[in-house]
N, C-alpha and C positions, 0 to 999 in steps of 0.2 A: 845426320839430317843436313841436307844441302842448305847453304846460306841463301836467304832470300835476296833476290836481285833488286837493284834500285829501279825506281820508276821514273827517275829524272836523269837526263844526260849530264855529263860534266859541264861545269860553267864555261870552260874553255873549249867546248866541242867544236865550235865554229872555227877556231884557230887550228884545232887538231885536223880538221878536214883539209885545211890548206897545207899543213906542214908534216903531218904524221904519215908513216908508211901504211900500206894496206894491212900488214900484220898488226901494227899498233892500233889501227882503227878497229880491226876485228876483236882485239883484246879488250877494247872498251866494253864489249857485250859479254865478257866474262863476269862483269860486275853489274851490268845494266840489262834490263829487259829489252827485247827486240822492239817493243812499242814504247820504250822510254822516251820522254819528251823534253824539249828544251827550247830556248829562245823566247822572244817576246810573245809569240803566238802559241807557244807550247806545241810545236809540231814534232813528229817523230824524225829520226835521222833521215828518212827518205824525203822529208819535206824541206830539208836544208838545200838551198839552191846549188850549193857547191859540193853536194854529196857526190863523190867520185862514182863513175859508172860501175867500176869493179865492186865497190862496196854496195851499191844499190842492188846489183845482181845477187850478191852473197846474202844480203838481208832478206830478199824475197825467197831465195832458195831455202833459207832457214825458217821461213814461215811468217815474215813480217808482212803486215797488211799494206799493200800498195795504195789502197784508198783510205788510209787512216786519216781521221779528221783532226784539225787543230781547234783552238778556242773559237775560231770564226767559221768552223765547219769547212775549211778549205783543205783540199787534198794535196798530196805532193805534186800532182799535175798542175793544180792552180799555181803553186809556188814556182814551179819550173817554167810555166807559160809566161809568167810576169817578170822573170829574171833576165838579166843581160846574157846569161849563159845559154838559155834556150835548151836545145837538145831534148825536145819533148818525145822524140821517137822512142828512146830507150824506155821511158816509163810506160808508153803505150804498148811496146813489145812485151813488157812485164805484166800487162793486164790492167793498166790504169783505166778508170771510167772516164771516157772523153766527155760525157755529158753530166758529170757530177756537179751539184749545185751547192754553193756556200750559203751562209745565213742571209744573204741578200738575193739569193736566187741566181747568182752569177755562175756561169760555167767557166772552164779553163779558157775558152775562146773570149769570153767577156774580160777575164783577168788579163789576157794578153792585150786586148784592146785598150784597157785602162792604162796599161804601162807602155803602150805604143810599140809593141814588139812585133814588127812586120813579119819576120822570119817564122816566129812561133805561130802566128795566125795562118800563114801559108801552109805550114806543116800540119796544123790541126785540121784545116779544111781538106788537105790531101788525104788525111787519115779518116775523114768522114764526119767531122764535127758539124753539127747543125748550125747553119748561118741564120736561121729564122728564130732561134731561141731568144726570148725576151727576159730581161731581169724582172724582179718584182716591181720595179718602178715602171715597167712597160717599155723599156728601151732595148732596141736591138743592138747588135755588136757594133755596127757602123756609127749609129748615133752616139754610142758611148765613146768611141774613139774620137769622134769630132768634138763632142762636148767637153772632153778633158784635154783637148789639144792646146798647148801654149806654144810660144814662138819656137822653142827648141825642139818641139815635136813635129813640126810641119813636114819635114822630109819623110819621116816614118809614116805619118798619117796619110800622105799622098800615096805611098806604096800600099798601105792597108786599104784605102778606098778603092784603088785600082783592083786589088785582089778580090775584094768582096763584091764589087759590082760585076766583075767578070764571072764570079761564082753564081751570080743570079740575084743578089740582094737588090731590092728596088730603092731608089732614092726618093726622098719626100721633102716637103717644105721645111720641116724642122731641121733636116740636115742642111738644106740650103742656107737657112738662117745661121747655123753654126759656122758654115764656111765663110759667110759674110762677116761674122764676128771675128773669126780667125784673121781675115784680111785686115779689118780695122785695127785690131790689136798689133799686128805686125807693122802696119803703117805708122802707128803711134810710136813704137819703140825702135823703128828701123835705124835711126841715127846712132843708137848705142848698141846695136846688135853686133855680135862677134863678126868682124869682117872676113874671117877665114871661112865662114859658113854662109855668107850673105848671098853669093851667086847661086849656090845649090839650093838654098831655101827659096830664093826667088823663082827658080825653075819649078820647085815642088809646089809652091803656092799657085803658080800659073796652071799647073796640072790640076789642082783642086778646083780652080775656077772653071776650067774646061769640063771636068767630069760632072760638075753640078750646074753648068750654064749660069754661073754666078757673075755678077758685075764686079770687076776689080775695084778694090778700095781706092779712093782718091789719095794722092800724096798729101801728106800733112802740111798745112800752112802754119809755120811757126813764126811768132812775133819776133821782130828784129831788135827789140829792146829800146827802140828810139821813137817810133811812130806812135801817134795817139791811138789808144785802145778803143776800138769801135765795137759796140755791142748791138746786135740786131734786135729790133723790137720783138717781144714775145713773152711767153711765160718764163718765170724764173728758172725752172728746171732746164729748159732748152738753152737759156742764156748761160747758165752755169756750165753746161756741157760744151757750149761754144768756146767759152773762156778757158775751160780745162784743156781743150785741144790746142788752143792758141798759145797759152801761157805756161802750162805745166810741163816740165821736162820729163823724160822717161824715168830718170832716177834723181834723187836728191832734191834739195830745195830749189825754188824758182829763182830766176835772175832778178825779178822785180817784186816789189811789195804786192802789187796787184795779183801777180801770179801766185804768190805765197798765200794770200788770203783765200784764193780759190782752192789751192792745193790742200791747205790745212782743213778747211771746211769739208772738202770732199773726202780726205783721208779719214777724218773722224767719223763721218757718216758711214763709210765703207767698213771701217774697223768694227763699228758697233753692229751694223745691220747685216753685213756679209761675212764677218769673221767671228761673230759672237764675242767680241772684245777679248779674244784669246791673247792678243799681244798688248793689251792696255797696260801702260806703265807710266813712269814719271815723265817720259818724253812726250806722250800724248797730252798730259796735263800741262806741260810747258808749252806745247803747241796751242792749247786753248788760251793760255795766258797771252801768248804772242798775238793770237788772232784778235783778242780784245784790244790790245795796244794798237794794232794796225787800224782797227775800225774806229778808233778814237783819234787817229792822226790825220795830217793834211786837211782835207775837207772831211770832217768827221761825220758820222751818222748823226741825225737829229738826237737831241737828248733822250727822248722817250724810246727811240730805237736802240740807242747805246745802252740804256738801262735794261731794255729787254734782252740784248745780247749778253749782258753781264749775268742776268738771271738764268738764261739758257746755259751759259758756260758753267755756272754753279751747279745746275741740275745734272749736267753731263760729266761732271768731274770724276764720278765713280765709274764712268764707262757704260752707263745704262741709259736707255731712251725708250720709254713706253708710250710717249705721246708725240712722236715725230718732231722732237725739238731740234734734231739735226737738220731737218728740212728747212726749218725757219732760219737756222743759223746760216745755211747755204744761201738762202734768199737774201739775207742781210749782207752777206759777203758780196753778192752780185750788186746790190744797191750801192755799196761803198765803191766798187770798181767803176760803176757808171758815173758816180760823182767825182771820180779821180782818174780821168782818162789819160793824163800824162804819166808815162811810166816812171816809177821811182825805184832806183837800184836797191836791192835788199842787202842789208848788212849780214854778216855771218851769223846764223841763228845759234841759240844755245842748246838746241836739241839736235838729235842725230837722225830722226826718222824723216 
């Protein structure tokens, strides 16, 4: 009686794909089923982005399913479309379903867009992928590419946008809004952006502005650390954003206490409301304590507002906010900065965030 084969790939299969010979890789399947799975998402060997072409052909010839699904219902083509390796043509030649959908309704084209793989997108379109397919969230491939773009992705996104618009996809207001967001974020972080890629990223961003008839983001006005800090009249939310852009650096703590008060209150709010407190730790608790100390320094908040800030900090210490306590803390931070317009240098903080 033949020995039953394993349903899981060796734990070091990813390393084997990089180092083993073709014969050694084939030998793995003497002990493992063709559909054996491995890795975080439990994909078959065909789903590993670094599966050699020769092995992929051999597996399919032996009967392996080119459209085998992983835990997230992604096929090998999903994985290959989102990897730096690309080379989607081989899987398509072997019969991969170009319109296969994962658990979110994303096709391989969507997967390539989320990972900003311009070459994979061009190849998939050339092979007949539908550019009109929407995810279950109702987003088309170009909106997905734009919405997930961060500064390091701008060059690739400009190529993707050009490809998709030439292919006939129509731009809309939501896409324009994303391009404007991309421009604002790049302007904010421009001073610390990798200088080796600055010129090419500027060119790509200009291309995005042109493709979507977008108004370029204004250059960031950064406080010099000396002049009085002037806050425009308005609602606290707008004032906090104004101070954030003026005083908060791209990375690390602010140069002034005023900037750090705004940075801490904003970081805590974003961590809780936009990141689900996934990174909440002792550093965030230390930041809360530092914020309270700052609000009680120089020209402090009135006693009743300082007591309110202390109660808010106590309620937020566990990293949860069900009643918009972070909003109120941000508003109090703005009030303190308005009361203390002369910049105060910040001593080295005890936290690292």
